[in-house]
N, CA, C, O and CB atoms as a CASP TS submission, in Angstrom:
PFRMAT TS
TARGET T0000
AUTHOR 0000-0000-0000
METHOD Language model
MODEL 1
PARENT N/A
ATOM      1  N   MET     1     -41.296 -29.697  24.708  1.00  0.00           N
ATOM      2  CA  MET     1     -41.329 -28.158  25.146  1.00  0.00           C
ATOM      3  C   MET     1     -39.650 -27.660  25.339  1.00  0.00           C
ATOM      4  O   MET     1     -38.840 -28.096  26.156  1.00  0.00           O
ATOM      5  CB  MET     1     -42.301 -27.986  26.806  1.00  0.00           C
ATOM      6  N   CYS     2     -39.408 -26.366  24.059  1.00  0.00           N
ATOM      7  CA  CYS     2     -38.510 -25.756  23.640  1.00  0.00           C
ATOM      8  C   CYS     2     -38.463 -24.656  24.401  1.00  0.00           C
ATOM      9  O   CYS     2     -39.392 -23.849  24.432  1.00  0.00           O
ATOM     10  CB  CYS     2     -38.564 -25.594  22.431  1.00  0.00           C
ATOM     11  N   VAL     3     -37.203 -24.512  25.190  1.00  0.00           N
ATOM     12  CA  VAL     3     -37.040 -23.409  26.002  1.00  0.00           C
ATOM     13  C   VAL     3     -35.833 -22.826  25.630  1.00  0.00           C
ATOM     14  O   VAL     3     -34.753 -23.375  25.845  1.00  0.00           O
ATOM     15  CB  VAL     3     -37.085 -23.704  27.385  1.00  0.00           C
ATOM     16  N   LYS     4     -35.998 -21.309  24.862  1.00  0.00           N
ATOM     17  CA  LYS     4     -34.492 -20.906  24.467  1.00  0.00           C
ATOM     18  C   LYS     4     -34.356 -19.844  26.150  1.00  0.00           C
ATOM     19  O   LYS     4     -35.196 -19.184  26.762  1.00  0.00           O
ATOM     20  CB  LYS     4     -34.350 -19.743  22.432  1.00  0.00           C
ATOM     21  N   THR     5     -32.839 -20.140  26.410  1.00  0.00           N
ATOM     22  CA  THR     5     -31.992 -19.045  27.104  1.00  0.00           C
ATOM     23  C   THR     5     -31.486 -17.766  26.730  1.00  0.00           C
ATOM     24  O   THR     5     -30.662 -17.510  25.851  1.00  0.00           O
ATOM     25  CB  THR     5     -31.028 -19.504  27.391  1.00  0.00           C
ATOM     26  N   LEU     6     -32.091 -16.981  27.519  1.00  0.00           N
ATOM     27  CA  LEU     6     -31.758 -15.437  27.102  1.00  0.00           C
ATOM     28  C   LEU     6     -30.264 -15.093  27.831  1.00  0.00           C
ATOM     29  O   LEU     6     -29.967 -14.991  29.021  1.00  0.00           O
ATOM     30  CB  LEU     6     -33.116 -14.241  27.749  1.00  0.00           C
ATOM     31  N   HIS     7     -29.654 -14.992  26.899  1.00  0.00           N
ATOM     32  CA  HIS     7     -27.713 -14.545  27.397  1.00  0.00           C
ATOM     33  C   HIS     7     -28.137 -13.087  27.413  1.00  0.00           C
ATOM     34  O   HIS     7     -28.925 -12.556  26.631  1.00  0.00           O
ATOM     35  CB  HIS     7     -25.961 -14.938  25.911  1.00  0.00           C
ATOM     36  N   THR     8     -27.418 -12.457  28.546  1.00  0.00           N
ATOM     37  CA  THR     8     -27.686 -10.677  28.300  1.00  0.00           C
ATOM     38  C   THR     8     -26.412 -10.508  27.940  1.00  0.00           C
ATOM     39  O   THR     8     -25.571 -11.107  28.609  1.00  0.00           O
ATOM     40  CB  THR     8     -28.179  -9.518  29.704  1.00  0.00           C
ATOM     41  N   PRO     9     -26.020  -9.768  26.951  1.00  0.00           N
ATOM     42  CA  PRO     9     -24.799  -9.624  26.285  1.00  0.00           C
ATOM     43  C   PRO     9     -24.027  -8.928  27.332  1.00  0.00           C
ATOM     44  O   PRO     9     -24.532  -8.124  28.114  1.00  0.00           O
ATOM     45  CB  PRO     9     -24.881  -8.874  24.911  1.00  0.00           C
ATOM     46  N   TYR    10     -22.759  -9.276  27.316  1.00  0.00           N
ATOM     47  CA  TYR    10     -21.700  -8.522  27.987  1.00  0.00           C
ATOM     48  C   TYR    10     -21.858  -6.730  28.159  1.00  0.00           C
ATOM     49  O   TYR    10     -21.843  -6.061  29.193  1.00  0.00           O
ATOM     50  CB  TYR    10     -20.389  -8.895  27.099  1.00  0.00           C
ATOM     51  N   PHE    11     -22.021  -6.257  26.611  1.00  0.00           N
ATOM     52  CA  PHE    11     -22.115  -4.698  26.833  1.00  0.00           C
ATOM     53  C   PHE    11     -23.196  -3.932  28.054  1.00  0.00           C
ATOM     54  O   PHE    11     -22.906  -2.939  28.721  1.00  0.00           O
ATOM     55  CB  PHE    11     -22.595  -4.156  25.359  1.00  0.00           C
ATOM     56  N   LEU    12     -24.514  -4.724  28.110  1.00  0.00           N
ATOM     57  CA  LEU    12     -25.476  -4.712  28.877  1.00  0.00           C
ATOM     58  C   LEU    12     -25.266  -5.101  30.597  1.00  0.00           C
ATOM     59  O   LEU    12     -25.626  -4.346  31.501  1.00  0.00           O
ATOM     60  CB  LEU    12     -26.321  -5.553  28.167  1.00  0.00           C
ATOM     61  N   ALA    13     -24.708  -6.239  30.771  1.00  0.00           N
ATOM     62  CA  ALA    13     -24.442  -7.080  31.660  1.00  0.00           C
ATOM     63  C   ALA    13     -23.338  -6.051  33.050  1.00  0.00           C
ATOM     64  O   ALA    13     -23.566  -5.970  34.257  1.00  0.00           O
ATOM     65  CB  ALA    13     -23.675  -8.470  30.714  1.00  0.00           C
ATOM     66  N   ASN    14     -22.178  -5.417  32.240  1.00  0.00           N
ATOM     67  CA  ASN    14     -21.444  -4.789  32.603  1.00  0.00           C
ATOM     68  C   ASN    14     -21.643  -3.500  32.472  1.00  0.00           C
ATOM     69  O   ASN    14     -21.502  -3.049  31.335  1.00  0.00           O
ATOM     70  CB  ASN    14     -20.599  -5.144  32.257  1.00  0.00           C
ATOM     71  N   SER    15     -22.107  -2.342  33.833  1.00  0.00           N
ATOM     72  CA  SER    15     -21.907  -1.258  33.993  1.00  0.00           C
ATOM     73  C   SER    15     -21.168   0.065  33.440  1.00  0.00           C
ATOM     74  O   SER    15     -21.634   1.166  33.144  1.00  0.00           O
ATOM     75  CB  SER    15     -21.721  -1.491  34.695  1.00  0.00           C
ATOM     76  N   HIS    16     -19.802  -0.454  33.405  1.00  0.00           N
ATOM     77  CA  HIS    16     -18.403  -0.148  32.962  1.00  0.00           C
ATOM     78  C   HIS    16     -18.502  -0.148  31.617  1.00  0.00           C
ATOM     79  O   HIS    16     -18.008   0.874  31.140  1.00  0.00           O
ATOM     80  CB  HIS    16     -17.315  -1.094  33.420  1.00  0.00           C
ATOM     81  N   ALA    17     -19.089  -1.131  30.561  1.00  0.00           N
ATOM     82  CA  ALA    17     -19.151  -1.313  29.393  1.00  0.00           C
ATOM     83  C   ALA    17     -18.929  -0.199  28.777  1.00  0.00           C
ATOM     84  O   ALA    17     -17.816   0.285  28.572  1.00  0.00           O
ATOM     85  CB  ALA    17     -20.129  -1.845  29.080  1.00  0.00           C
ATOM     86  N   PRO    18     -20.496   0.480  28.298  1.00  0.00           N
ATOM     87  CA  PRO    18     -20.309   1.853  27.538  1.00  0.00           C
ATOM     88  C   PRO    18     -19.127   3.030  27.648  1.00  0.00           C
ATOM     89  O   PRO    18     -18.760   3.761  26.728  1.00  0.00           O
ATOM     90  CB  PRO    18     -21.450   2.530  27.864  1.00  0.00           C
ATOM     91  N   ILE    19     -18.613   3.016  29.072  1.00  0.00           N
ATOM     92  CA  ILE    19     -17.078   3.813  29.074  1.00  0.00           C
ATOM     93  C   ILE    19     -15.956   3.071  28.313  1.00  0.00           C
ATOM     94  O   ILE    19     -15.216   3.540  27.448  1.00  0.00           O
ATOM     95  CB  ILE    19     -16.460   3.984  30.671  1.00  0.00           C
ATOM     96  N   ASN    20     -15.982   1.821  28.809  1.00  0.00           N
ATOM     97  CA  ASN    20     -15.460   1.034  27.975  1.00  0.00           C
ATOM     98  C   ASN    20     -15.126   1.420  26.598  1.00  0.00           C
ATOM     99  O   ASN    20     -14.163   1.927  26.022  1.00  0.00           O
ATOM    100  CB  ASN    20     -16.162   0.122  27.975  1.00  0.00           C
ATOM    101  N   LEU    21     -16.303   0.981  26.291  1.00  0.00           N
ATOM    102  CA  LEU    21     -16.252   0.962  24.278  1.00  0.00           C
ATOM    103  C   LEU    21     -16.086   2.449  23.886  1.00  0.00           C
ATOM    104  O   LEU    21     -15.613   2.576  22.756  1.00  0.00           O
ATOM    105  CB  LEU    21     -18.062   0.330  23.301  1.00  0.00           C
ATOM    106  N   ARG    22     -16.303   3.388  24.409  1.00  0.00           N
ATOM    107  CA  ARG    22     -16.000   4.770  23.982  1.00  0.00           C
ATOM    108  C   ARG    22     -14.656   5.005  24.135  1.00  0.00           C
ATOM    109  O   ARG    22     -14.219   5.818  23.321  1.00  0.00           O
ATOM    110  CB  ARG    22     -16.735   5.789  24.698  1.00  0.00           C
ATOM    111  N   LYS    23     -13.692   4.465  25.074  1.00  0.00           N
ATOM    112  CA  LYS    23     -12.594   4.375  24.943  1.00  0.00           C
ATOM    113  C   LYS    23     -12.069   3.907  23.975  1.00  0.00           C
ATOM    114  O   LYS    23     -11.253   4.431  23.216  1.00  0.00           O
ATOM    115  CB  LYS    23     -12.269   3.998  25.665  1.00  0.00           C
ATOM    116  N   HIS    24     -12.490   2.952  23.959  1.00  0.00           N
ATOM    117  CA  HIS    24     -11.898   1.406  22.626  1.00  0.00           C
ATOM    118  C   HIS    24     -12.551   2.551  21.324  1.00  0.00           C
ATOM    119  O   HIS    24     -11.665   3.375  21.100  1.00  0.00           O
ATOM    120  CB  HIS    24     -13.271  -1.048  22.767  1.00  0.00           C
ATOM    121  N   ALA    25     -13.364   2.727  20.750  1.00  0.00           N
ATOM    122  CA  ALA    25     -13.768   3.692  19.919  1.00  0.00           C
ATOM    123  C   ALA    25     -13.092   4.803  19.577  1.00  0.00           C
ATOM    124  O   ALA    25     -13.000   5.231  18.427  1.00  0.00           O
ATOM    125  CB  ALA    25     -14.710   4.049  20.274  1.00  0.00           C
ATOM    126  N   LYS    26     -12.473   5.428  20.822  1.00  0.00           N
ATOM    127  CA  LYS    26     -11.769   6.996  20.545  1.00  0.00           C
ATOM    128  C   LYS    26     -10.036   6.268  20.207  1.00  0.00           C
ATOM    129  O   LYS    26      -9.125   6.851  19.619  1.00  0.00           O
ATOM    130  CB  LYS    26     -11.880   8.424  22.452  1.00  0.00           C
ATOM    131  N   ASP    27      -9.998   4.754  20.838  1.00  0.00           N
ATOM    132  CA  ASP    27      -8.684   4.575  20.500  1.00  0.00           C
ATOM    133  C   ASP    27      -8.166   4.128  18.868  1.00  0.00           C
ATOM    134  O   ASP    27      -7.155   4.443  18.239  1.00  0.00           O
ATOM    135  CB  ASP    27      -8.300   3.568  21.480  1.00  0.00           C
ATOM    136  N   LEU    28      -9.010   3.502  18.612  1.00  0.00           N
ATOM    137  CA  LEU    28      -9.522   3.011  17.611  1.00  0.00           C
ATOM    138  C   LEU    28      -9.550   4.140  16.122  1.00  0.00           C
ATOM    139  O   LEU    28      -9.240   3.871  14.961  1.00  0.00           O
ATOM    140  CB  LEU    28     -10.882   2.549  18.191  1.00  0.00           C
ATOM    141  N   LEU    29      -9.998   5.317  16.657  1.00  0.00           N
ATOM    142  CA  LEU    29      -9.990   6.552  15.679  1.00  0.00           C
ATOM    143  C   LEU    29      -8.631   7.330  15.981  1.00  0.00           C
ATOM    144  O   LEU    29      -8.415   8.376  15.369  1.00  0.00           O
ATOM    145  CB  LEU    29     -11.381   7.608  15.935  1.00  0.00           C
ATOM    146  N   GLU    30      -7.835   6.912  16.784  1.00  0.00           N
ATOM    147  CA  GLU    30      -6.418   7.987  17.190  1.00  0.00           C
ATOM    148  C   GLU    30      -5.320   6.522  15.926  1.00  0.00           C
ATOM    149  O   GLU    30      -4.449   6.789  15.097  1.00  0.00           O
ATOM    150  CB  GLU    30      -5.760   8.086  20.001  1.00  0.00           C
ATOM    151  N   PHE    31      -5.831   5.247  16.277  1.00  0.00           N
ATOM    152  CA  PHE    31      -4.943   4.790  15.507  1.00  0.00           C
ATOM    153  C   PHE    31      -5.368   4.773  14.473  1.00  0.00           C
ATOM    154  O   PHE    31      -4.464   4.278  13.800  1.00  0.00           O
ATOM    155  CB  PHE    31      -4.476   3.815  15.751  1.00  0.00           C
ATOM    156  N   ALA    32      -6.386   5.042  13.676  1.00  0.00           N
ATOM    157  CA  ALA    32      -6.615   5.503  12.381  1.00  0.00           C
ATOM    158  C   ALA    32      -5.993   6.534  11.382  1.00  0.00           C
ATOM    159  O   ALA    32      -5.707   6.402  10.191  1.00  0.00           O
ATOM    160  CB  ALA    32      -7.593   5.811  12.490  1.00  0.00           C
ATOM    161  N   LYS    33      -5.874   7.555  12.190  1.00  0.00           N
ATOM    162  CA  LYS    33      -5.378   8.927  12.380  1.00  0.00           C
ATOM    163  C   LYS    33      -3.986   8.861  12.023  1.00  0.00           C
ATOM    164  O   LYS    33      -3.492   9.441  11.056  1.00  0.00           O
ATOM    165  CB  LYS    33      -5.570   9.484  13.812  1.00  0.00           C
ATOM    166  N   ARG    34      -3.306   8.048  12.937  1.00  0.00           N
ATOM    167  CA  ARG    34      -1.954   7.939  12.826  1.00  0.00           C
ATOM    168  C   ARG    34      -1.997   7.121  12.011  1.00  0.00           C
ATOM    169  O   ARG    34      -0.889   7.214  11.481  1.00  0.00           O
ATOM    170  CB  ARG    34      -1.162   7.674  13.850  1.00  0.00           C
ATOM    171  N   ALA    35      -2.694   6.107  11.366  1.00  0.00           N
ATOM    172  CA  ALA    35      -1.831   5.324   9.870  1.00  0.00           C
ATOM    173  C   ALA    35      -2.188   5.840   9.174  1.00  0.00           C
ATOM    174  O   ALA    35      -1.866   5.228   8.155  1.00  0.00           O
ATOM    175  CB  ALA    35      -1.915   3.939   9.300  1.00  0.00           C
ATOM    176  N   VAL    36      -2.978   7.082   8.775  1.00  0.00           N
ATOM    177  CA  VAL    36      -3.154   7.454   7.544  1.00  0.00           C
ATOM    178  C   VAL    36      -2.179   8.700   7.404  1.00  0.00           C
ATOM    179  O   VAL    36      -1.939   9.129   6.276  1.00  0.00           O
ATOM    180  CB  VAL    36      -4.645   7.706   7.260  1.00  0.00           C
ATOM    181  N   GLU    37      -1.654   9.246   8.444  1.00  0.00           N
ATOM    182  CA  GLU    37      -0.714  10.111   8.302  1.00  0.00           C
ATOM    183  C   GLU    37       0.575   9.622   8.086  1.00  0.00           C
ATOM    184  O   GLU    37       1.357  10.289   7.408  1.00  0.00           O
ATOM    185  CB  GLU    37      -0.729  10.854   9.255  1.00  0.00           C
ATOM    186  N   ILE    38       0.947   8.419   8.628  1.00  0.00           N
ATOM    187  CA  ILE    38       2.243   7.456   8.085  1.00  0.00           C
ATOM    188  C   ILE    38       2.299   6.916   7.017  1.00  0.00           C
ATOM    189  O   ILE    38       3.489   6.804   6.720  1.00  0.00           O
ATOM    190  CB  ILE    38       2.520   6.412   8.730  1.00  0.00           C
ATOM    191  N   ALA    39       1.462   6.383   6.016  1.00  0.00           N
ATOM    192  CA  ALA    39       0.453   6.541   4.537  1.00  0.00           C
ATOM    193  C   ALA    39       0.749   7.465   4.154  1.00  0.00           C
ATOM    194  O   ALA    39       1.447   7.266   3.160  1.00  0.00           O
ATOM    195  CB  ALA    39      -1.042   6.612   4.474  1.00  0.00           C
ATOM    196  N   ILE    40       0.639   8.428   4.347  1.00  0.00           N
ATOM    197  CA  ILE    40       0.840   9.769   3.509  1.00  0.00           C
ATOM    198  C   ILE    40       2.363  10.053   3.235  1.00  0.00           C
ATOM    199  O   ILE    40       2.897  10.024   2.126  1.00  0.00           O
ATOM    200  CB  ILE    40       0.206  11.089   4.338  1.00  0.00           C
ATOM    201  N   GLU    41       3.023  10.358   4.543  1.00  0.00           N
ATOM    202  CA  GLU    41       4.457  10.731   5.246  1.00  0.00           C
ATOM    203  C   GLU    41       5.266   9.800   4.625  1.00  0.00           C
ATOM    204  O   GLU    41       6.166  10.144   3.858  1.00  0.00           O
ATOM    205  CB  GLU    41       4.587  10.594   6.936  1.00  0.00           C
ATOM    206  N   GLN    42       4.925   8.200   4.996  1.00  0.00           N
ATOM    207  CA  GLN    42       6.145   6.946   4.049  1.00  0.00           C
ATOM    208  C   GLN    42       5.085   6.273   2.911  1.00  0.00           C
ATOM    209  O   GLN    42       4.828   6.809   1.832  1.00  0.00           O
ATOM    210  CB  GLN    42       6.950   5.204   5.379  1.00  0.00           C
ATOM    211  N   ASP    43       4.681   5.343   3.250  1.00  0.00           N
ATOM    212  CA  ASP    43       3.821   4.569   2.684  1.00  0.00           C
ATOM    213  C   ASP    43       2.630   3.329   2.837  1.00  0.00           C
ATOM    214  O   ASP    43       3.277   2.619   3.607  1.00  0.00           O
ATOM    215  CB  ASP    43       4.456   4.330   2.195  1.00  0.00           C
ATOM    216  N   GLU    44       1.935   2.925   2.730  1.00  0.00           N
ATOM    217  CA  GLU    44       0.891   1.926   2.649  1.00  0.00           C
ATOM    218  C   GLU    44       1.285   1.289   3.550  1.00  0.00           C
ATOM    219  O   GLU    44       0.762   1.176   4.659  1.00  0.00           O
ATOM    220  CB  GLU    44       0.640   1.173   1.499  1.00  0.00           C
ATOM    221  N   GLN    45       2.555   0.659   3.036  1.00  0.00           N
ATOM    222  CA  GLN    45       2.934  -0.574   3.885  1.00  0.00           C
ATOM    223  C   GLN    45       3.237  -0.386   5.141  1.00  0.00           C
ATOM    224  O   GLN    45       2.704  -1.036   6.041  1.00  0.00           O
ATOM    225  CB  GLN    45       3.982  -1.248   3.429  1.00  0.00           C
ATOM    226  N   ALA    46       4.326   0.729   5.380  1.00  0.00           N
ATOM    227  CA  ALA    46       4.538   1.366   6.749  1.00  0.00           C
ATOM    228  C   ALA    46       3.487   1.178   7.682  1.00  0.00           C
ATOM    229  O   ALA    46       3.391   0.422   8.648  1.00  0.00           O
ATOM    230  CB  ALA    46       4.730   2.782   6.655  1.00  0.00           C
ATOM    231  N   ALA    47       2.424   2.344   7.010  1.00  0.00           N
ATOM    232  CA  ALA    47       1.183   2.279   8.081  1.00  0.00           C
ATOM    233  C   ALA    47       0.516   1.238   8.573  1.00  0.00           C
ATOM    234  O   ALA    47      -0.099   1.276   9.639  1.00  0.00           O
ATOM    235  CB  ALA    47       0.206   2.866   7.696  1.00  0.00           C
ATOM    236  N   ILE    48       0.603   0.185   7.781  1.00  0.00           N
ATOM    237  CA  ILE    48       0.164  -1.309   8.031  1.00  0.00           C
ATOM    238  C   ILE    48       1.026  -2.206   9.095  1.00  0.00           C
ATOM    239  O   ILE    48       0.604  -2.988   9.947  1.00  0.00           O
ATOM    240  CB  ILE    48       0.244  -2.070   6.617  1.00  0.00           C
ATOM    241  N   ASN    49       1.946  -1.955   8.872  1.00  0.00           N
ATOM    242  CA  ASN    49       3.309  -2.230   9.892  1.00  0.00           C
ATOM    243  C   ASN    49       2.888  -2.125  11.257  1.00  0.00           C
ATOM    244  O   ASN    49       2.714  -3.003  12.102  1.00  0.00           O
ATOM    245  CB  ASN    49       4.593  -1.108   9.716  1.00  0.00           C
ATOM    246  N   TRP    50       2.698  -0.298  11.334  1.00  0.00           N
ATOM    247  CA  TRP    50       2.574   0.239  12.393  1.00  0.00           C
ATOM    248  C   TRP    50       1.119  -0.495  13.198  1.00  0.00           C
ATOM    249  O   TRP    50       1.014  -0.902  14.355  1.00  0.00           O
ATOM    250  CB  TRP    50       2.585   1.780  12.050  1.00  0.00           C
ATOM    251  N   LEU    51       0.128  -0.469  12.114  1.00  0.00           N
ATOM    252  CA  LEU    51      -0.829  -0.777  12.478  1.00  0.00           C
ATOM    253  C   LEU    51      -0.963  -2.106  13.840  1.00  0.00           C
ATOM    254  O   LEU    51      -1.432  -2.078  14.978  1.00  0.00           O
ATOM    255  CB  LEU    51      -1.337  -0.963  11.232  1.00  0.00           C
ATOM    256  N   GLU    52      -0.298  -3.174  13.017  1.00  0.00           N
ATOM    257  CA  GLU    52      -0.097  -4.103  13.422  1.00  0.00           C
ATOM    258  C   GLU    52       0.820  -4.427  14.731  1.00  0.00           C
ATOM    259  O   GLU    52       0.710  -5.356  15.532  1.00  0.00           O
ATOM    260  CB  GLU    52       0.154  -4.519  12.485  1.00  0.00           C
ATOM    261  N   SER    53       1.724  -3.400  14.686  1.00  0.00           N
ATOM    262  CA  SER    53       2.614  -3.591  15.875  1.00  0.00           C
ATOM    263  C   SER    53       1.820  -3.167  16.769  1.00  0.00           C
ATOM    264  O   SER    53       1.626  -3.829  17.789  1.00  0.00           O
ATOM    265  CB  SER    53       3.941  -2.915  15.935  1.00  0.00           C
ATOM    266  N   ALA    54       1.052  -1.656  16.487  1.00  0.00           N
ATOM    267  CA  ALA    54       0.231  -0.796  17.477  1.00  0.00           C
ATOM    268  C   ALA    54      -0.631  -1.572  18.266  1.00  0.00           C
ATOM    269  O   ALA    54      -0.635  -1.494  19.494  1.00  0.00           O
ATOM    270  CB  ALA    54      -0.612   0.232  16.810  1.00  0.00           C
ATOM    271  N   SER    55      -1.791  -2.755  17.241  1.00  0.00           N
ATOM    272  CA  SER    55      -2.646  -3.436  17.637  1.00  0.00           C
ATOM    273  C   SER    55      -2.205  -4.469  18.963  1.00  0.00           C
ATOM    274  O   SER    55      -2.947  -4.500  19.944  1.00  0.00           O
ATOM    275  CB  SER    55      -3.082  -4.028  16.456  1.00  0.00           C
ATOM    276  N   GLN    56      -0.732  -5.452  18.912  1.00  0.00           N
ATOM    277  CA  GLN    56      -0.607  -6.255  19.070  1.00  0.00           C
ATOM    278  C   GLN    56       0.126  -6.167  20.586  1.00  0.00           C
ATOM    279  O   GLN    56       0.386  -7.119  21.321  1.00  0.00           O
ATOM    280  CB  GLN    56      -0.214  -6.715  17.991  1.00  0.00           C
ATOM    281  N   THR    57       0.438  -4.416  20.887  1.00  0.00           N
ATOM    282  CA  THR    57       1.230  -3.857  22.043  1.00  0.00           C
ATOM    283  C   THR    57      -0.228  -3.181  22.924  1.00  0.00           C
ATOM    284  O   THR    57      -0.152  -3.239  24.151  1.00  0.00           O
ATOM    285  CB  THR    57       2.638  -2.516  21.436  1.00  0.00           C
ATOM    286  N   SER    58      -1.344  -2.642  22.397  1.00  0.00           N
ATOM    287  CA  SER    58      -2.351  -1.937  22.736  1.00  0.00           C
ATOM    288  C   SER    58      -3.608  -2.824  23.219  1.00  0.00           C
ATOM    289  O   SER    58      -4.392  -2.450  24.091  1.00  0.00           O
ATOM    290  CB  SER    58      -2.618  -1.092  21.630  1.00  0.00           C
ATOM    291  N   TYR    59      -3.679  -3.853  22.641  1.00  0.00           N
ATOM    292  CA  TYR    59      -5.203  -5.033  23.258  1.00  0.00           C
ATOM    293  C   TYR    59      -4.887  -6.166  23.258  1.00  0.00           C
ATOM    294  O   TYR    59      -5.691  -7.031  23.605  1.00  0.00           O
ATOM    295  CB  TYR    59      -6.647  -5.204  22.386  1.00  0.00           C
TER
END
């Protein structure tokens, strides 16, 4: 007999997860907005560089 183990996903097991996910989504949106601004003001490569450095320092 094969018994499957059901794992509760992290976002259901952690009561603070919806708040954390909402904040994470807002942060990602702000990163995207800033990257677009940089791409318009400077160039695409500058925006990519900024995103890479921001992602290393933020998460």
